VOZATOR-816954 format. One record per residue (C-alpha): residue number from 1; residue in three letters; chain; y, x, z. Coordinates in Angstrom, 2 decimals, always signed. Layout:
# VOZATOR-816954
NODE num residu chaine       v       u       w
NODE NUM    ala      A       Y       X       Z
...
This chain:
# VOZATOR-816954
NODE num residu chaine       v       u       w
NODE   1    met      A  +14.12  +41.52  -33.23
NODE   2    ser      A  +12.80  +38.80  -35.53
NODE   3    ile      A  +10.43  +37.05  -33.12
NODE   4    ser      A  +11.04  +34.32  -30.55
NODE   5    val      A   +9.05  +31.74  -28.62
NODE   6    phe      A   +8.87  +28.47  -30.56
NODE   7    ala      A   +6.66  +26.49  -28.18
NODE   8    ile      A   +3.93  +26.69  -25.59
NODE   9    thr      A   +0.76  +24.91  -26.71
NODE  10    phe      A   -2.19  +23.66  -24.67
NODE  11    asp      A   -5.67  +22.56  -25.67
NODE  12    ala      A   -6.54  +18.97  -24.79
NODE  13    his      A   -9.09  +16.23  -25.36
NODE  14    asp      A   -6.40  +13.56  -25.72
NODE  15    ala      A   -3.21  +15.31  -26.84
NODE  16    lys      A   -1.03  +12.20  -26.67
NODE  17    ala      A   -2.13  +11.29  -23.13
NODE  18    val      A   -1.45  +14.78  -21.76
NODE  19    ala      A   +1.84  +15.04  -23.65
NODE  20    thr      A   +2.88  +11.69  -22.18
NODE  21    phe      A   +2.15  +12.96  -18.66
NODE  22    trp      A   +4.23  +16.11  -19.20
NODE  23    ala      A   +7.08  +14.25  -20.91
NODE  24    glu      A   +7.33  +11.90  -17.92
NODE  25    ala      A   +6.94  +14.75  -15.43
NODE  26    leu      A   +9.77  +16.74  -17.05
NODE  27    gly      A  +12.04  +13.84  -18.03
NODE  28    arg      A  +11.59  +14.45  -21.74
NODE  29    thr      A  +10.17  +12.48  -24.66
NODE  30    val      A   +7.06  +12.71  -26.79
NODE  31    ala      A   +7.98  +13.44  -30.40
NODE  32    asp      A   +7.21  +10.84  -33.06
NODE  33    gly      A   +3.79  +11.00  -34.67
NODE  34    ala      A   +1.84  +11.80  -31.51
NODE  35    asp      A   -1.82  +10.86  -31.47
NODE  36    thr      A   -5.02  +12.01  -29.76
NODE  37    thr      A   -5.30  +15.04  -32.07
NODE  38    gly      A   -1.78  +16.41  -31.71
NODE  39    ala      A   +1.35  +15.69  -29.71
NODE  40    thr      A   +4.56  +17.47  -28.79
NODE  41    val      A   +6.92  +17.16  -25.84
NODE  42    ala      A  +10.42  +17.57  -27.24
NODE  43    ala      A  +12.27  +20.75  -26.32
NODE  44    asp      A  +15.15  +20.81  -23.90
NODE  45    pro      A  +18.07  +21.57  -26.26
NODE  46    glu      A  +19.51  +23.95  -23.65
NODE  47    ile      A  +16.32  +26.05  -23.47
NODE  48    pro      A  +15.10  +27.76  -26.66
NODE  49    gly      A  +11.31  +27.76  -26.96
NODE  50    ser      A  +10.85  +24.92  -24.47
NODE  51    gln      A   +8.84  +22.68  -26.80
NODE  52    ile      A   +5.38  +21.95  -25.39
NODE  53    gly      A   +2.53  +21.21  -27.78
NODE  54    phe      A   -0.94  +19.75  -27.24
NODE  55    arg      A   -3.79  +20.05  -29.74
NODE  56    gln      A   -7.18  +18.40  -29.54
NODE  57    val      A  -10.20  +20.65  -29.03
NODE  58    pro      A  -13.83  +19.61  -28.51
NODE  59    glu      A  -14.64  +21.77  -25.48
NODE  60    asp      A  -13.87  +20.99  -21.84
NODE  61    lys      A  -11.63  +23.12  -19.65
NODE  62    thr      A  -14.05  +25.17  -17.56
NODE  63    val      A  -12.03  +27.83  -15.72
NODE  64    lys      A   -8.70  +28.27  -13.97
NODE  65    asn      A   -5.65  +28.52  -16.24
NODE  66    arg      A   -4.54  +32.06  -17.08
NODE  67    met      A   -0.98  +30.75  -17.41
NODE  68    his      A   +0.71  +27.79  -15.73
NODE  69    phe      A   +4.04  +26.11  -15.10
NODE  70    asp      A   +5.96  +26.73  -11.88
NODE  71    leu      A   +8.20  +23.74  -11.28
NODE  72    ala      A  +10.86  +23.79   -8.55
NODE  73    thr      A  +12.31  +20.84   -6.64
NODE  74    asp      A  +14.73  +20.02   -3.85
NODE  75    asp      A  +12.65  +16.95   -2.86
NODE  76    phe      A   +9.12  +18.31   -2.53
NODE  77    asp      A   +7.34  +15.33   -0.96
NODE  78    ala      A   +8.91  +12.81   -3.33
NODE  79    glu      A   +7.97  +14.90   -6.37
NODE  80    val      A   +4.38  +15.32   -5.19
NODE  81    arg      A   +4.16  +11.52   -4.85
NODE  82    arg      A   +5.80  +10.97   -8.25
NODE  83    leu      A   +3.57  +13.48  -10.06
NODE  84    thr      A   +0.37  +12.17   -8.48
NODE  85    gly      A   +1.55   +8.67   -9.40
NODE  86    leu      A   +1.76   +9.85  -13.02
NODE  87    gly      A   -1.87  +11.03  -12.87
NODE  88    ala      A   -1.73  +14.54  -11.39
NODE  89    thr      A   -4.22  +15.63   -8.74
NODE  90    lys      A   -3.06  +17.66   -5.75
NODE  91    leu      A   -5.40  +20.63   -5.36
NODE  92    asn      A   -3.85  +22.44   -2.39
NODE  93    glu      A   -0.64  +23.06   -0.47
NODE  94    ile      A   +0.63  +26.32   +1.01
NODE  95    asn      A   +3.47  +26.66   +3.50
NODE  96    ala      A   +3.63  +30.33   +4.46
NODE  97    gly      A   +7.00  +31.86   +3.66
NODE  98    ile      A   +7.12  +29.83   +0.46
NODE  99    his      A   +6.17  +26.16   +0.32
NODE 100    tyr      A   +4.31  +25.02   -2.78
NODE 101    ala      A   +1.47  +22.84   -3.97
NODE 102    thr      A   -0.94  +23.43   -6.80
NODE 103    leu      A   -1.60  +20.30   -8.81
NODE 104    ala      A   -3.55  +19.55  -11.98
NODE 105    asp      A   -2.47  +17.34  -14.87
NODE 106    pro      A   -4.79  +14.52  -16.04
NODE 107    glu      A   -6.97  +17.02  -17.99
NODE 108    gly      A   -7.15  +19.59  -15.20
NODE 109    asn      A   -4.44  +22.07  -16.25
NODE 110    glu      A   -3.08  +23.57  -13.04
NODE 111    phe      A   +0.62  +23.90  -12.22
NODE 112    asp      A   +2.61  +24.68   -9.10
NODE 113    leu      A   +5.39  +22.66   -7.51
NODE 114    ile      A   +7.66  +24.86   -5.39
NODE 115    ala      A  +10.05  +23.62   -2.70
NODE 116    arg      A  +13.53  +25.12   -3.07
């Protein structure tokens, strides 16, 4: 097959600000040249297609994401505190067989944090 995932890209108002949040959240860096119109979180060299891009668009986010990140952690409470300290908003928390919280990044893109 001649196709592969190069990156996942999100719409944003301020591409650099959202890329900075995700770079800090994932322990990565923002690639050189980032600005409000376009920014990239560098790929994890061990994971093909793990580059994350952000491109400026004029419209607001108005509905729930159709796709989102599921992040897993061994230190759930500490990671919730760290992510909210970076600018995430905690939307809800579920502890019924699986323990996870849904959070939103600074521009409202939802993601889940799952306790291992």
